[in-house]
NUKOL-813482 format. One line per field, with one value per atom (N, C-alpha, C, CB): atom name; residue in one letter; residue number from 1; x, y, z. Coordinates in nm, 3 decimals. Glycine has a CB too. Layout:
BEGIN
atom <- (CA, ...)
res <- (A, ...)
n <- (NUM, ...)
px <- (X, ...)
py <- (Y, ...)
pz <- (Z, ...)
//
This chain:
BEGIN
atom <- (N, CA, C, CB, N, CA, C, CB, N, CA, C, CB, N, CA, C, CB, N, CA, C, CB, N, CA, C, CB, N, CA, C, CB, N, CA, C, CB, N, CA, C, CB, N, CA, C, CB, N, CA, C, CB, N, CA, C, CB, N, CA, C, CB, N, CA, C, CB, N, CA, C, CB, N, CA, C, CB, N, CA, C, CB, N, CA, C, CB, N, CA, C, CB, N, CA, C, CB, N, CA, C, CB, N, CA, C, CB, N, CA, C, CB, N, CA, C, CB, N, CA, C, CB, N, CA, C, CB, N, CA, C, CB, N, CA, C, CB, N, CA, C, CB, N, CA, C, CB, N, CA, C, CB, N, CA, C, CB, N, CA, C, CB, N, CA, C, CB, N, CA, C, CB, N, CA, C, CB, N, CA, C, CB, N, CA, C, CB, N, CA, C, CB, N, CA, C, CB, N, CA, C, CB, N, CA, C, CB, N, CA, C, CB, N, CA, C, CB, N, CA, C, CB, N, CA, C, CB, N, CA, C, CB, N, CA, C, CB, N, CA, C, CB, N, CA, C, CB, N, CA, C, CB, N, CA, C, CB, N, CA, C, CB, N, CA, C, CB, N, CA, C, CB, N, CA, C, CB, N, CA, C, CB, N, CA, C, CB, N, CA, C, CB, N, CA, C, CB, N, CA, C, CB, N, CA, C, CB, N, CA, C, CB, N, CA, C, CB, N, CA, C, CB, N, CA, C, CB, N, CA, C, CB, N, CA, C, CB, N, CA, C, CB, N, CA, C, CB, N, CA, C, CB, N, CA, C, CB, N, CA, C, CB, N, CA, C, CB, N, CA, C, CB, N, CA, C, CB, N, CA, C, CB, N, CA, C, CB, N, CA, C, CB, N, CA, C, CB, N, CA, C, CB, N, CA, C, CB, N, CA, C, CB, N, CA, C, CB, N, CA, C, CB, N, CA, C, CB, N, CA, C, CB, N, CA, C, CB, N, CA, C, CB, N, CA, C, CB, N, CA, C, CB, N, CA, C, CB)
res <- (X, X, X, X, X, X, X, X, X, X, X, X, X, X, X, X, X, X, X, X, X, X, X, X, X, X, X, X, X, X, X, X, X, X, X, X, X, X, X, X, X, X, X, X, X, X, X, X, X, X, X, X, X, X, X, X, X, X, X, X, X, X, X, X, X, X, X, X, X, X, X, X, X, X, X, X, X, X, X, X, X, X, X, X, X, X, X, X, X, X, X, X, X, X, X, X, X, X, X, X, X, X, X, X, X, X, X, X, X, X, X, X, X, X, X, X, X, X, X, X, X, X, X, X, X, X, X, X, X, X, X, X, X, X, X, X, X, X, X, X, X, X, X, X, X, X, X, X, X, X, X, X, X, X, X, X, X, X, X, X, X, X, X, X, X, X, X, X, X, X, X, X, X, X, X, X, X, X, X, X, X, X, X, X, X, X, X, X, X, X, X, X, X, X, X, X, X, X, X, X, X, X, X, X, X, X, X, X, X, X, X, X, X, X, X, X, X, X, X, X, X, X, X, X, X, X, X, X, X, X, X, X, X, X, X, X, X, X, X, X, X, X, X, X, X, X, X, X, X, X, X, X, X, X, X, X, X, X, X, X, X, X, X, X, X, X, X, X, X, X, X, X, X, X, X, X, X, X, X, X, X, X, X, X, X, X, X, X, X, X, X, X, X, X, X, X, X, X, X, X, X, X, X, X, X, X, X, X, X, X, X, X, X, X, X, X, X, X, X, X, X, X, X, X, X, X, X, X, X, X, X, X, X, X, X, X, X, X, X, X, X, X, X, X, X, X, X, X, X, X, X, X, X, X, X, X, X, X, X, X, X, X, X, X, X, X, X, X)
n <- (1, 1, 1, 1, 2, 2, 2, 2, 3, 3, 3, 3, 4, 4, 4, 4, 5, 5, 5, 5, 6, 6, 6, 6, 7, 7, 7, 7, 8, 8, 8, 8, 9, 9, 9, 9, 10, 10, 10, 10, 11, 11, 11, 11, 12, 12, 12, 12, 13, 13, 13, 13, 14, 14, 14, 14, 15, 15, 15, 15, 16, 16, 16, 16, 17, 17, 17, 17, 18, 18, 18, 18, 19, 19, 19, 19, 20, 20, 20, 20, 21, 21, 21, 21, 22, 22, 22, 22, 23, 23, 23, 23, 24, 24, 24, 24, 25, 25, 25, 25, 26, 26, 26, 26, 27, 27, 27, 27, 28, 28, 28, 28, 29, 29, 29, 29, 30, 30, 30, 30, 31, 31, 31, 31, 32, 32, 32, 32, 33, 33, 33, 33, 34, 34, 34, 34, 35, 35, 35, 35, 36, 36, 36, 36, 37, 37, 37, 37, 38, 38, 38, 38, 39, 39, 39, 39, 40, 40, 40, 40, 41, 41, 41, 41, 42, 42, 42, 42, 43, 43, 43, 43, 44, 44, 44, 44, 45, 45, 45, 45, 46, 46, 46, 46, 47, 47, 47, 47, 48, 48, 48, 48, 49, 49, 49, 49, 50, 50, 50, 50, 51, 51, 51, 51, 52, 52, 52, 52, 53, 53, 53, 53, 54, 54, 54, 54, 55, 55, 55, 55, 56, 56, 56, 56, 57, 57, 57, 57, 58, 58, 58, 58, 59, 59, 59, 59, 60, 60, 60, 60, 61, 61, 61, 61, 62, 62, 62, 62, 63, 63, 63, 63, 64, 64, 64, 64, 65, 65, 65, 65, 66, 66, 66, 66, 67, 67, 67, 67, 68, 68, 68, 68, 69, 69, 69, 69, 70, 70, 70, 70, 71, 71, 71, 71, 72, 72, 72, 72, 73, 73, 73, 73, 74, 74, 74, 74, 75, 75, 75, 75, 76, 76, 76, 76, 77, 77, 77, 77, 78, 78, 78, 78, 79, 79, 79, 79, 80, 80, 80, 80, 81, 81, 81, 81, 82, 82, 82, 82, 83, 83, 83, 83, 84, 84, 84, 84, 85, 85, 85, 85, 86, 86, 86, 86, 87, 87, 87, 87, 88, 88, 88, 88, 89, 89, 89, 89, 90, 90, 90, 90, 91, 91, 91, 91, 92, 92, 92, 92)
px <- (1.987, 1.871, 1.884, 1.847, 1.772, 1.799, 1.645, 1.809, 1.665, 1.587, 1.459, 1.637, 1.465, 1.319, 1.247, 1.387, 1.285, 1.205, 1.111, 1.263, 1.153, 1.132, 1.082, 1.271, 1.161, 1.095, 1.079, 1.174, 0.972, 0.895, 1.005, 0.647, 1.021, 1.036, 1.051, 0.999, 0.955, 0.902, 0.982, 0.708, 0.925, 0.991, 1.183, 0.922, 1.215, 1.351, 1.421, 1.379, 1.339, 1.398, 1.368, 1.348, 1.244, 1.241, 1.339, 1.156, 1.364, 1.506, 1.644, 1.526, 1.631, 1.790, 1.769, 1.845, 1.672, 1.662, 1.736, 1.529, 1.653, 1.695, 1.851, 1.631, 1.909, 2.018, 2.123, 2.041, 2.097, 2.121, 2.153, 2.041, 2.060, 2.038, 2.096, 1.945, 2.107, 2.189, 2.357, 2.126, 2.368, 2.541, 2.557, 2.615, 2.430, 2.473, 2.568, 2.619, 2.473, 2.503, 2.410, 2.465, 2.432, 2.394, 2.343, 2.475, 2.445, 2.440, 2.302, 2.560, 2.373, 2.240, 2.083, 2.228, 2.154, 1.953, 1.921, 1.906, 1.945, 1.901, 1.875, 2.023, 1.949, 1.943, 1.855, 2.071, 1.772, 1.704, 1.591, 1.753, 1.567, 1.452, 1.418, 1.442, 1.545, 1.491, 1.383, 1.597, 1.420, 1.314, 1.257, 1.344, 1.197, 1.103, 0.943, 1.125, 0.909, 0.797, 0.777, 0.784, 0.891, 0.913, 0.846, 1.034, 0.856, 0.821, 0.695, 0.956, 0.651, 0.513, 0.550, 0.404, 0.663, 0.664, 0.625, 0.862, 0.561, 0.510, 0.659, 0.270, 0.613, 0.649, 0.639, 0.631, 0.525, 0.508, 0.593, 0.335, 0.577, 0.645, 0.812, 0.617, 0.858, 0.973, 1.000, 1.012, 0.940, 0.929, 0.900, 0.840, 0.878, 0.898, 0.977, 0.839, 1.064, 1.189, 1.302, 1.258, 1.259, 1.347, 1.410, 1.240, 1.264, 1.247, 1.327, 1.074, 1.290, 1.334, 1.444, 1.318, 1.517, 1.673, 1.741, 1.715, 1.682, 1.741, 1.735, 1.665, 1.579, 1.621, 1.718, 1.557, 1.742, 1.828, 1.971, 1.852, 2.029, 2.167, 2.126, 2.201, 2.109, 2.069, 2.106, 1.890, 2.021, 2.048, 2.190, 1.971, 2.236, 2.372, 2.489, 2.413, 2.467, 2.529, 2.531, 2.434, 2.434, 2.438, 2.468, 2.381, 2.482, 2.539, 2.702, 2.471, 2.718, 2.879, 2.930, 2.909, 2.851, 2.883, 2.941, 2.824, 2.795, 2.821, 2.953, 2.746, 2.973, 3.084, 3.239, 3.079, 3.199, 3.347, 3.357, 3.371, 3.223, 3.258, 3.319, 3.141, 3.249, 3.248, 3.425, 3.138, 3.452, 3.581, 3.726, 3.573, 3.675, 3.797, 3.759, 3.801, 3.686, 3.622, 3.557, 3.809, 3.484, 3.461, 3.580, 3.384, 3.716, 3.847, 3.840, 3.977, 3.760, 3.734, 3.605, 3.781, 3.536, 3.440, 3.362, 3.458, 3.279, 3.200, 3.118, 3.080, 3.136, 3.064, 2.906, 3.168, 2.836, 2.714, 2.687, 2.597, 2.548, 2.475, 2.415, 2.365, 2.502, 2.457, 2.565, 2.289, 2.682, 2.843, 2.882, 2.973, 2.949, 3.054, 3.149, 3.131, 3.199, 3.345, 3.252, 3.424, 3.133, 3.130, 3.086, 3.053, 3.166, 3.149, 3.308, 3.011, 3.421, 3.513, 3.624, 3.502, 3.529, 3.575, 3.522, 3.549, 3.435, 3.365, 3.284, 3.442, 3.249, 3.096, 2.996, 3.074, 2.977, 2.832, 2.740, 2.820)
py <- (-1.105, -1.045, -0.903, -1.009, -0.892, -0.777, -0.694, -0.870, -0.575, -0.458, -0.519, -0.327, -0.568, -0.631, -0.720, -0.811, -0.764, -0.832, -0.789, -0.859, -0.632, -0.545, -0.431, -0.510, -0.365, -0.243, -0.225, -0.126, -0.189, -0.200, -0.063, -0.149, -0.055, 0.057, 0.153, 0.074, 0.195, 0.360, 0.401, 0.365, 0.302, 0.293, 0.292, 0.091, 0.226, 0.234, 0.404, 0.097, 0.446, 0.540, 0.637, 0.549, 0.674, 0.757, 0.779, 0.718, 0.669, 0.642, 0.689, 0.483, 0.641, 0.690, 0.804, 0.632, 0.914, 1.060, 1.137, 1.098, 1.086, 1.106, 1.112, 1.019, 0.998, 1.011, 1.072, 0.896, 1.076, 1.176, 1.302, 1.184, 1.401, 1.506, 1.550, 1.517, 1.380, 1.399, 1.370, 1.230, 1.349, 1.341, 1.481, 1.170, 1.542, 1.685, 1.614, 1.824, 1.511, 1.436, 1.497, 1.269, 1.603, 1.620, 1.519, 1.671, 1.467, 1.356, 1.265, 1.286, 1.230, 1.134, 1.124, 1.156, 1.275, 1.341, 1.328, 1.557, 1.401, 1.445, 1.299, 1.543, 1.144, 1.048, 0.990, 0.973, 0.948, 0.930, 1.007, 0.946, 1.152, 1.195, 1.193, 1.318, 1.167, 1.096, 0.988, 1.035, 0.899, 0.775, 0.776, 0.649, 0.850, 0.877, 0.847, 1.034, 0.848, 0.804, 0.698, 0.850, 0.601, 0.464, 0.381, 0.432, 0.470, 0.365, 0.444, 0.282, 0.498, 0.614, 0.697, 0.550, 0.764, 0.868, 1.020, 0.872, 1.024, 1.215, 1.315, 1.324, 1.427, 1.531, 1.557, 1.597, 1.542, 1.592, 1.448, 1.636, 1.336, 1.222, 1.261, 1.027, 1.317, 1.307, 1.470, 1.262, 1.576, 1.666, 1.620, 1.749, 1.537, 1.478, 1.383, 1.463, 1.374, 1.238, 1.370, 1.118, 1.484, 1.603, 1.642, 1.742, 1.684, 1.745, 1.668, 1.742, 1.536, 1.478, 1.513, 1.357, 1.432, 1.411, 1.570, 1.353, 1.680, 1.834, 1.829, 1.968, 1.772, 1.806, 1.778, 1.776, 1.618, 1.506, 1.612, 1.318, 1.639, 1.683, 1.805, 1.726, 1.903, 2.050, 1.988, 2.126, 1.851, 1.842, 1.810, 1.783, 1.712, 1.662, 1.757, 1.573, 1.875, 2.061, 2.067, 2.206, 2.104, 2.107, 2.051, 2.120, 1.905, 1.811, 1.813, 1.665, 1.869, 1.824, 1.962, 1.814, 2.074, 2.198, 2.217, 2.250, 2.156, 2.117, 2.076, 2.016, 1.938, 1.840, 1.931, 1.704, 2.029, 2.078, 2.184, 2.180, 2.259, 2.350, 2.284, 2.421, 2.163, 2.100, 2.061, 1.967, 1.978, 1.930, 2.062, 1.832, 2.162, 2.281, 2.359, 2.411, 2.353, 2.437, 2.542, 2.553, 2.603, 2.682, 2.768, 2.724, 2.735, 2.792, 2.784, 2.714, 2.711, 2.696, 2.705, 2.570, 2.791, 2.825, 2.774, 2.920, 2.674, 2.575, 2.677, 2.423, 2.669, 2.730, 2.646, 2.749, 2.760, 2.685, 2.708, 2.726, 2.646, 2.630, 2.791, 2.528, 2.817, 2.935, 3.042, 2.994, 3.000, 3.084, 3.087, 3.015, 3.223, 3.183, 3.065, 3.284, 3.039, 2.993, 2.831, 3.034, 2.798, 2.674, 2.657, 2.614, 2.723, 2.706, 2.758, 2.779, 2.715, 2.719, 2.646, 2.677, 2.519, 2.394, 2.395, 2.262, 2.468, 2.448, 2.333, 2.454, 2.240, 2.101, 2.183, 2.001, 2.297, 2.340, 2.386, 2.418)
pz <- (0.717, 0.727, 0.609, 0.896, 0.576, 0.443, 0.480, 0.232, 0.442, 0.458, 0.413, 0.377, 0.291, 0.206, 0.388, 0.010, 0.420, 0.538, 0.601, 0.628, 0.627, 0.769, 0.711, 0.869, 0.627, 0.579, 0.420, 0.634, 0.395, 0.216, 0.178, 0.189, 0.019, -0.033, -0.018, -0.069, -0.008, 0.042, 0.180, 0.086, 0.243, 0.414, 0.395, 0.511, 0.310, 0.295, 0.226, 0.191, 0.164, 0.064, 0.141, -0.084, 0.235, 0.362, 0.459, 0.429, 0.491, 0.578, 0.520, 0.599, 0.401, 0.325, 0.309, 0.177, 0.262, 0.256, 0.356, 0.264, 0.489, 0.610, 0.670, 0.665, 0.625, 0.651, 0.534, 0.699, 0.393, 0.324, 0.368, 0.260, 0.448, 0.489, 0.587, 0.499, 0.678, 0.840, 0.765, 1.006, 0.648, 0.634, 0.542, 0.534, 0.501, 0.397, 0.240, 0.520, 0.223, 0.096, -0.041, 0.129, -0.097, -0.207, -0.296, -0.248, -0.377, -0.446, -0.427, -0.409, -0.293, -0.243, -0.277, -0.116, -0.234, -0.182, -0.320, -0.106, -0.431, -0.569, -0.630, -0.659, -0.587, -0.684, -0.594, -0.741, -0.457, -0.387, -0.440, -0.275, -0.451, -0.453, -0.598, -0.385, -0.685, -0.821, -0.841, -0.877, -0.734, -0.753, -0.672, -0.766, -0.593, -0.487, -0.539, -0.440, -0.692, -0.774, -0.810, -0.865, -0.802, -0.825, -0.749, -0.815, -0.566, -0.511, -0.411, -0.439, -0.486, -0.396, -0.315, -0.295, -0.280, -0.153, -0.262, -0.047, -0.114, -0.202, -0.132, -0.096, -0.131, -0.087, -0.004, -0.117, 0.078, 0.182, 0.287, 0.194, 0.218, 0.330, 0.328, 0.269, 0.238, 0.223, 0.294, 0.065, 0.278, 0.377, 0.512, 0.342, 0.577, 0.664, 0.726, 0.662, 0.614, 0.634, 0.690, 0.429, 0.576, 0.566, 0.741, 0.488, 0.734, 0.864, 1.043, 0.861, 1.021, 1.127, 1.119, 1.146, 1.000, 0.985, 1.022, 0.803, 0.972, 1.017, 1.141, 0.971, 1.252, 1.394, 1.454, 1.468, 1.411, 1.492, 1.496, 1.389, 1.348, 1.296, 1.417, 1.092, 1.443, 1.469, 1.616, 1.421, 1.697, 1.795, 1.854, 1.817, 1.724, 1.761, 1.782, 1.659, 1.727, 1.695, 1.811, 1.614, 1.929, 2.056, 2.156, 2.077, 2.149, 2.237, 2.213, 2.211, 2.112, 2.046, 2.120, 1.824, 2.109, 2.177, 2.252, 2.213, 2.354, 2.498, 2.563, 2.522, 2.466, 2.499, 2.496, 2.372, 2.395, 2.379, 2.530, 2.200, 2.542, 2.653, 2.768, 2.700, 2.801, 2.915, 2.949, 2.896, 2.826, 2.824, 2.821, 2.686, 2.715, 2.740, 2.880, 2.598, 2.923, 3.127, 3.001, 3.318, 2.886, 2.833, 2.777, 2.900, 2.772, 2.708, 2.561, 2.754, 2.525, 2.372, 2.362, 2.302, 2.280, 2.251, 2.142, 2.249, 2.140, 1.996, 1.938, 2.038, 1.803, 1.716, 1.668, 1.601, 1.708, 1.692, 1.554, 1.784, 1.516, 1.415, 1.350, 1.468, 1.288, 1.193, 1.232, 1.220, 1.334, 1.330, 1.207, 1.409, 1.161, 1.066, 1.076, 1.056, 1.195, 1.237, 1.185, 1.451, 1.181, 1.176, 1.038, 1.278, 0.917, 0.805, 0.728, 0.772, 0.799, 0.815, 0.678, 0.940, 0.739, 0.641, 0.531, 0.683, 0.486, 0.373, 0.354, 0.282, 0.427, 0.460, 0.455, 0.637, 0.540, 0.522, 0.418, 0.584)
//
C-alpha cells in the first residue's frame, strides 16, 4: 500500500507539516514549507495544518499532566504548558 493510492501530494504534505509541528521538528517544517508551492499548498492551508497540530499537541500535554497527577496522587506536580519547568530539557 502506498500513500499515493489514497492521498494526493498536497494532502500528504499538509499531514507531514502537521506531524513536523507536533514533533517540534524545525528542520522538517522548513523543508516541507519550502516544497509547499510545488504541490499547490497555500499559506492558509498550511496554517490550518499547523493549528490542528498545535491543538493536538496541547491536548496531549494536558492528558499527560493529568496522568502524572493521578499516578503520583498529586505528589509530583506536572509542568503545564508555559511553565518555566517545561523548558528545562531545552526542547521547547
